VOVEX-453493 format. One record per residue (C-alpha): x, y, z; residue in three letters; residue number from 1. Coordinates in nm, 2 decimals, always signed. Last residue first. Example, Ala and Ser with C-alpha at 12.3 -4.5 7.8 and 13.67 -1.06 7.14 Angstrom:
(pt (+1.37,-0.11,+0.71),'SER',2) (pt (+1.23,-0.45,+0.78),'ALA',1) 
//
This chain:
(pt (+0.08,+2.04,-6.41),'THR',202) (pt (+0.22,+2.39,-6.35),'GLU',201) (pt (+0.44,+2.48,-6.05),'GLY',200) (pt (+0.67,+2.69,-6.27),'ARG',199) (pt (+0.98,+2.48,-6.24),'GLY',198) (pt (+0.99,+2.40,-6.61),'LEU',197) (pt (+0.66,+2.20,-6.56),'PHE',196) (pt (+0.61,+2.12,-6.19),'ASN',195) (pt (+0.35,+1.86,-6.15),'ARG',194) (pt (+0.48,+1.65,-6.44),'THR',193) (pt (+0.29,+1.38,-6.63),'LYS',192) (pt (+0.40,+1.15,-6.91),'PHE',191) (pt (+0.18,+0.87,-7.04),'GLN',190) (pt (+0.26,+0.57,-7.27),'GLY',189) (pt (+0.09,+0.33,-7.50),'GLN',188) (pt (+0.20,+0.03,-7.71),'PHE',187) (pt (+0.02,-0.18,-7.97),'PHE',186) (pt (+0.05,-0.53,-8.13),'LEU',185) (pt (-0.24,-0.61,-8.36),'GLY',184) (pt (-0.50,-0.35,-8.43),'ASP',183) (pt (-0.80,-0.57,-8.51),'ILE',182) (pt (-0.69,-0.89,-8.33),'GLU',181) (pt (-0.56,-0.68,-8.04),'SER',180) (pt (-0.24,-0.72,-7.85),'PHE',179) (pt (-0.12,-0.52,-7.55),'GLY',178) (pt (+0.09,-0.23,-7.42),'GLY',177) (pt (+0.17,-0.02,-7.13),'GLY',176) (pt (+0.40,+0.26,-7.00),'PHE',175) (pt (+0.35,+0.52,-6.73),'LEU',174) (pt (+0.59,+0.79,-6.64),'LEU',173) (pt (+0.52,+1.03,-6.35),'GLU',172) (pt (+0.72,+1.34,-6.28),'THR',171) (pt (+0.74,+1.59,-5.99),'ARG',170) (pt (+0.83,+1.40,-5.68),'ASP',169) (pt (+0.95,+1.66,-5.43),'GLY',168) (pt (+1.24,+1.91,-5.44),'GLU',167) (pt (+1.39,+1.99,-5.11),'GLU',166) (pt (+1.32,+2.21,-4.81),'GLY',165) (pt (+1.45,+2.51,-4.61),'LYS',164) (pt (+1.28,+2.85,-4.59),'ILE',163) (pt (+1.54,+3.12,-4.50),'THR',162) (pt (+1.40,+3.42,-4.32),'LEU',161) (pt (+1.58,+3.75,-4.27),'ASP',160) (pt (+1.48,+3.96,-3.97),'VAL',159) (pt (+1.47,+4.34,-3.91),'PHE',158) (pt (+1.46,+4.55,-3.60),'PRO',157) (pt (+1.80,+4.72,-3.66),'GLU',156) (pt (+2.14,+4.67,-3.49),'GLU',155) (pt (+2.16,+4.30,-3.41),'PRO',154) (pt (+1.98,+4.20,-3.73),'ASP',153) (pt (+1.80,+3.87,-3.66),'VAL',152) (pt (+1.85,+3.57,-3.88),'ASP',151) (pt (+1.57,+3.32,-3.87),'ILE',150) (pt (+1.62,+2.98,-4.04),'GLY',149) (pt (+1.31,+2.79,-4.14),'VAL',148) (pt (+1.20,+2.42,-4.17),'PRO',147) (pt (+1.45,+2.25,-3.95),'ASP',146) (pt (+1.31,+1.90,-3.86),'THR',145) (pt (+1.02,+1.89,-4.11),'GLU',144) (pt (+1.22,+2.02,-4.40),'ASP',143) (pt (+0.96,+2.17,-4.64),'VAL',142) (pt (+0.88,+1.96,-4.94),'LYS',141) (pt (+0.85,+2.13,-5.28),'PHE',140) (pt (+0.68,+1.96,-5.58),'PHE',139) (pt (+0.37,+1.82,-5.41),'GLU',138) (pt (+0.27,+2.14,-5.22),'MET',137) (pt (+0.08,+2.07,-4.90),'GLN',136) (pt (+0.38,+2.13,-4.68),'GLN',135) (pt (+0.41,+2.47,-4.84),'LEU',134) (pt (+0.07,+2.56,-4.71),'ARG',133) (pt (+0.16,+2.45,-4.35),'LEU',132) (pt (+0.49,+2.65,-4.37),'LEU',131) (pt (+0.29,+2.96,-4.47),'SER',130) (pt (+0.04,+2.91,-4.18),'ASN',129) (pt (+0.33,+2.88,-3.94),'ARG',128) (pt (+0.48,+3.20,-4.08),'LEU',127) (pt (+0.15,+3.38,-4.05),'ALA',126) (pt (+0.13,+3.28,-3.68),'GLY',125) (pt (+0.49,+3.39,-3.62),'THR',124) (pt (+0.41,+3.74,-3.77),'SER',123) (pt (+0.69,+3.97,-3.88),'MET',122) (pt (+0.56,+4.31,-3.98),'VAL',121) (pt (+0.57,+4.36,-4.36),'VAL',120) (pt (+0.87,+4.46,-4.58),'GLY',119) (pt (+0.92,+4.12,-4.74),'GLU',118) (pt (+0.62,+3.89,-4.76),'GLN',117) (pt (+0.40,+3.68,-4.54),'ILE',116) (pt (+0.12,+3.43,-4.62),'SER',115) (pt (+0.35,+3.24,-4.85),'MET',114) (pt (+0.21,+3.02,-5.13),'GLU',113) (pt (+0.31,+3.28,-5.39),'ARG',112) (pt (+0.67,+3.26,-5.27),'ARG',111) (pt (+0.71,+2.90,-5.36),'ILE',110) (pt (+0.63,+2.96,-5.73),'VAL',109) (pt (+0.82,+3.29,-5.72),'LYS',108) (pt (+1.14,+3.11,-5.61),'ASP',107) (pt (+1.14,+2.89,-5.92),'LYS',106) (pt (+1.13,+2.51,-5.87),'THR',105) (pt (+1.44,+2.35,-6.02),'LYS',104) (pt (+1.71,+2.34,-5.74),'ARG',103) (pt (+1.47,+2.44,-5.46),'ASN',102) (pt (+1.68,+2.34,-5.16),'GLY',101) (pt (+1.70,+2.67,-4.99),'GLN',100) (pt (+1.45,+2.96,-5.02),'PHE',99) (pt (+1.50,+3.33,-4.93),'GLU',98) (pt (+1.29,+3.59,-4.76),'ILE',97) (pt (+1.44,+3.93,-4.69),'ARG',96) (pt (+1.37,+4.23,-4.47),'ARG',95) (pt (+1.08,+4.10,-4.26),'ILE',94) (pt (+0.98,+4.35,-3.99),'ARG',93) (pt (+1.05,+4.34,-3.61),'PHE',92) (pt (+0.87,+4.53,-3.34),'GLN',91) (pt (+1.11,+4.60,-3.05),'ASP',90) (pt (+1.05,+4.49,-2.69),'GLY',89) (pt (+0.71,+4.45,-2.54),'GLU',88) (pt (+0.79,+4.41,-2.18),'ASN',87) (pt (+0.46,+4.31,-2.02),'VAL',86) (pt (+0.40,+4.26,-1.64),'HIS',85) (pt (+0.07,+4.09,-1.57),'VAL',84) (pt (-0.06,+4.16,-1.22),'ILE',83) (pt (-0.31,+3.91,-1.08),'LEU',82) (pt (-0.49,+3.99,-0.76),'ASP',81) (pt (-0.52,+3.71,-0.50),'ALA',80) (pt (-0.82,+3.67,-0.27),'VAL',79) (pt (-0.80,+3.44,+0.04),'GLN',78) (pt (-1.02,+3.68,+0.26),'ASP',77) (pt (-0.75,+3.95,+0.26),'GLU',76) (pt (-0.50,+4.03,-0.01),'ARG',75) (pt (-0.24,+3.83,-0.20),'GLU',74) (pt (-0.06,+3.97,-0.50),'VAL',73) (pt (+0.01,+3.72,-0.78),'LEU',72) (pt (+0.26,+3.81,-1.05),'GLU',71) (pt (+0.25,+3.71,-1.42),'PRO',70) (pt (+0.54,+3.76,-1.66),'GLU',69) (pt (+0.49,+3.84,-2.03),'VAL',68) (pt (+0.82,+3.90,-2.22),'ARG',67) (pt (+0.82,+4.03,-2.58),'ALA',66) (pt (+1.11,+3.90,-2.78),'TYR',65) (pt (+0.95,+3.85,-3.12),'LEU',64) (pt (+0.73,+4.16,-3.10),'HIS',63) (pt (+0.63,+4.16,-3.47),'GLY',62) (pt (+0.25,+4.16,-3.44),'THR',61) (pt (+0.20,+3.78,-3.43),'ASN',60) (pt (+0.46,+3.75,-3.15),'SER',59) (pt (+0.27,+4.01,-2.95),'TYR',58) (pt (-0.07,+3.85,-2.97),'ILE',57) (pt (+0.08,+3.50,-2.92),'GLU',56) (pt (+0.24,+3.62,-2.59),'GLY',55) (pt (-0.09,+3.75,-2.47),'ILE',54) (pt (-0.25,+3.41,-2.55),'ALA',53) (pt (+0.04,+3.23,-2.36),'GLU',52) (pt (-0.02,+3.45,-2.05),'VAL',51) (pt (-0.39,+3.38,-2.06),'GLY',50) (pt (-0.34,+3.01,-2.10),'LYS',49) (pt (-0.10,+3.00,-1.80),'ASP',48) (pt (-0.33,+3.21,-1.58),'ILE',47) (pt (-0.63,+2.99,-1.65),'VAL',46) (pt (-0.43,+2.68,-1.60),'ASN',45) (pt (-0.31,+2.80,-1.26),'GLN',44) (pt (-0.66,+2.83,-1.12),'ARG',43) (pt (-0.77,+3.09,-0.86),'LEU',42) (pt (-1.14,+3.03,-0.80),'TRP',41) (pt (-1.40,+3.26,-0.94),'GLY',40) (pt (-1.67,+2.99,-0.93),'GLY',39) (pt (-1.56,+2.87,-1.27),'GLY',38) (pt (-1.25,+3.06,-1.39),'PRO',37) (pt (-1.32,+3.37,-1.61),'LYS',36) (pt (-1.10,+3.31,-1.91),'GLU',35) (pt (-0.79,+3.54,-1.94),'PHE',34) (pt (-0.73,+3.68,-2.29),'GLN',33) (pt (-0.98,+3.96,-2.21),'ARG',32) (pt (-0.71,+4.12,-1.99),'ALA',31) (pt (-0.51,+4.19,-2.31),'LEU',30) (pt (-0.79,+4.38,-2.49),'ILE',29) (pt (-0.89,+4.58,-2.18),'GLU',28) (pt (-0.53,+4.68,-2.10),'GLU',27) (pt (-0.50,+4.84,-2.44),'SER',26) (pt (-0.25,+4.72,-2.69),'PHE',25) (pt (+0.06,+4.88,-2.83),'ARG',24) (pt (+0.17,+5.03,-2.50),'GLU',23) (pt (+0.17,+4.74,-2.25),'SER',22) (pt (+0.39,+4.79,-1.94),'GLY',21) (pt (+0.14,+4.68,-1.68),'GLU',20) (pt (-0.18,+4.47,-1.71),'ILE',19) (pt (-0.41,+4.43,-1.42),'THR',18) (pt (-0.64,+4.14,-1.34),'ILE',17) (pt (-0.86,+4.18,-1.03),'THR',16) (pt (-0.93,+3.90,-0.78),'GLY',15) (pt (-0.89,+3.53,-0.83),'LEU',14) (pt (-1.01,+3.32,-0.54),'LYS',13) (pt (-0.80,+3.12,-0.30),'TRP',12) (pt (-0.86,+2.79,-0.12),'ARG',11) (pt (-0.66,+2.75,+0.20),'ASP',10) (pt (-0.42,+2.46,+0.25),'GLY',9) (pt (-0.47,+2.13,+0.08),'GLU',8) (pt (-0.21,+1.93,+0.28),'GLU',7) (pt (-0.20,+1.59,+0.11),'ILE',6) (pt (-0.04,+1.27,+0.25),'PRO',5) (pt (+0.01,+0.99,-0.01),'VAL',4) (pt (-0.02,+0.64,+0.14),'THR',3) (pt (+0.12,+0.35,-0.08),'VAL',2) (pt (+0.00,+0.00,+0.00),'PHE',1) 
//
């Protein structure tokens, strides 16, 4: 038999939620990322999900190094207020997008599947969506273990992206034949390419 002693301690409720340090987004918008816990009880998963959601907001608007740190402040009657400290950091833009491993497929064919482009604010969500769309291409396969290289400019808020992959299966060759009493011996063949001249055309 294994006996596990548990000391529950007092049960706390979640009080007010305050956001400090945010300039780009209002406190109301960021505070809405926290779900109201059932019964008003203080729940760690509610805090974790809210902090993660705020981090996503900033990473999708170019703040790649934003820090979101929660702090609980206890007060009377087992109520704890939540203070979320935000350090936004710089907003980064995309300076250059390059592709690696496309020996035959033209850059513009891959680029048209991207949800991001050069000159716009860097969005990690749009980058993930772009990689997902590229994975669905038959003639260019994104490297699953190391799909993208991110080079951050140490002096200016710009990033360079390198999308890594390799050429996929592009060509199909089918051959057949037979014998007919009318036509005699015959042969047939079929040629199909999904990336004609590297243009992404079938």
